[in-house]
C-alpha positions in Angstrom: 18.9 -13.7 13.2 21.8 -15.5 11.6 21.4 -18.0 8.8 23.5 -21.2 9.3 25.8 -22.6 6.7 23.3 -25.5 6.4 20.5 -23.0 5.4 22.8 -21.1 3.1 24.0 -24.1 1.3 20.4 -25.5 1.2 19.2 -22.3 -0.5 21.8 -22.3 -3.1 21.3 -26.0 -3.8 17.6 -25.6 -4.0 17.8 -22.6 -6.4 20.3 -24.5 -8.6 17.7 -27.4 -8.6 14.8 -25.1 -9.6 16.7 -23.5 -12.6 17.9 -26.7 -13.9 16.5 -28.2 -17.1 17.5 -31.7 -15.9 14.8 -34.0 -14.4 17.3 -35.2 -11.7 20.6 -33.6 -10.6 23.5 -35.4 -8.9 24.8 -34.0 -5.7 28.4 -33.8 -7.0 27.2 -31.5 -9.9 25.3 -29.4 -7.4 28.3 -29.3 -5.1 30.7 -28.3 -7.9 28.7 -25.5 -9.4 27.9 -24.1 -6.0 31.3 -24.5 -4.4 29.8 -26.6 -1.5 31.7 -29.4 0.0 30.0 -32.8 -1.2 29.9 -34.3 2.3 28.1 -31.3 3.8 25.6 -31.2 0.9 24.8 -35.0 1.4 23.9 -34.0 5.1 21.9 -31.1 3.9 20.0 -33.1 1.3 19.3 -35.8 3.8 17.5 -33.1 5.8 15.7 -31.6 2.9 14.5 -35.2 1.8 13.1 -36.0 5.3 11.5 -32.6 5.2 9.8 -33.4 1.9 11.3 -30.6 -0.1 13.2 -33.0 -2.5 12.9 -36.5 -3.8 15.8 -38.8 -4.7 16.4 -41.5 -7.4 19.0 -44.1 -7.1 20.9 -45.2 -10.1 23.0 -43.9 -12.9 20.3 -41.6 -14.1 19.5 -40.7 -10.4 20.0 -37.7 -8.4 17.5 -35.2 -6.7 14.8 -33.0 -7.8 12.2 -30.8 -6.2 9.3 -32.5 -4.7 6.9 -29.7 -6.1 7.0 -26.5 -8.2 9.4 -23.8 -6.9 6.5 -21.4 -6.6 5.0 -23.7 -3.9 8.1 -23.8 -1.7 8.6 -20.7 0.6 11.8 -19.5 2.3 10.0 -20.1 5.7 9.4 -23.7 4.8 13.1 -24.2 3.7 14.4 -22.5 6.9 12.0 -24.7 9.3 13.2 -27.9 7.5 16.9 -27.0 7.7 17.3 -25.0 11.0 13.9 -25.3 12.9 11.9 -22.5 14.1 13.2 -19.0 12.9 11.2 -16.6 15.1 12.9 -14.8 18.0 11.7 -16.7 21.2 9.6 -14.8 23.8 11.4 -13.9 27.1 9.9 -15.4 30.1 9.6 -12.8 33.1 7.9 -13.7 36.2 4.8 -11.8 37.1 6.4 -10.3 40.2 9.6 -9.3 38.5 10.7 -5.6 38.8 11.5 -5.5 35.2 8.3 -7.0 33.7 7.3 -3.7 32.2 10.6 -3.2 30.4 10.6 -6.7 29.3 7.2 -6.6 28.0 8.0 -3.2 26.2 10.9 -4.7 24.5 8.6 -7.9 23.6 5.9 -5.9 22.2 7.6 -3.0 20.4 10.8 -4.7 19.1 10.6 -8.6 19.1 7.0 -9.1 18.2 7.2 -6.6 15.3 10.6 -8.1 14.1 8.8 -11.6 14.2 5.8 -10.3 12.2 7.8 -8.7 9.4 10.3 -11.8 9.3 7.4 -14.2 9.0 5.8 -12.0 6.4 8.9 -11.9 4.3 9.9 -15.6 4.6 6.3 -16.9 4.0 5.9 -14.6 0.9 9.2 -15.4 -0.7 9.3 -18.4 -2.8 11.9 -20.5 -4.3 10.7 -19.5 -7.7 11.3 -15.8 -6.7 14.9 -16.6 -5.7 15.5 -18.6 -9.0 14.1 -15.6 -11.1 16.5 -13.2 -9.3 19.4 -15.6 -9.8 18.5 -15.9 -13.7 18.3 -12.0 -13.8 21.7 -11.6 -12.0 23.3 -14.0 -14.4 21.9 -12.2 -17.4 23.0 -8.8 -16.0 26.6 -10.3 -15.4 27.0 -11.4 -19.1 29.1 -9.0 -20.9 28.7 -8.4 -24.7 32.0 -8.0 -26.5 32.2 -6.7 -30.1 35.1 -6.9 -32.4 
């Protein structure tokens, strides 16, 4: 599985929104802080808005905010909104195929198990978890200098 640029940028922008102390954030400030092309971020946020993850407010004090608390938004939901279904598709093999047994073995022992684990991780990882890690990483990267 590969994450698209759209998903990667979407995650970065949503984490930024979740750690912000502002009520609404402009796309230009999100784009600048996260080194995301503004035009691409506009497309991403259109998708996020239609998917119900963010709400927008027009005007000079406008921008975007999360539609609900970060602990209520899962990585699975974000991926589905931005890229569609994330699970590996089942291979269709005809009943009379000579490789049916092999294909079923691959499906049950590999693909089904990968899908179960992927689904578990993505449904149990919240935007709040990612924001918390981000803040911890920023804290760890601050260096103290004494004179």
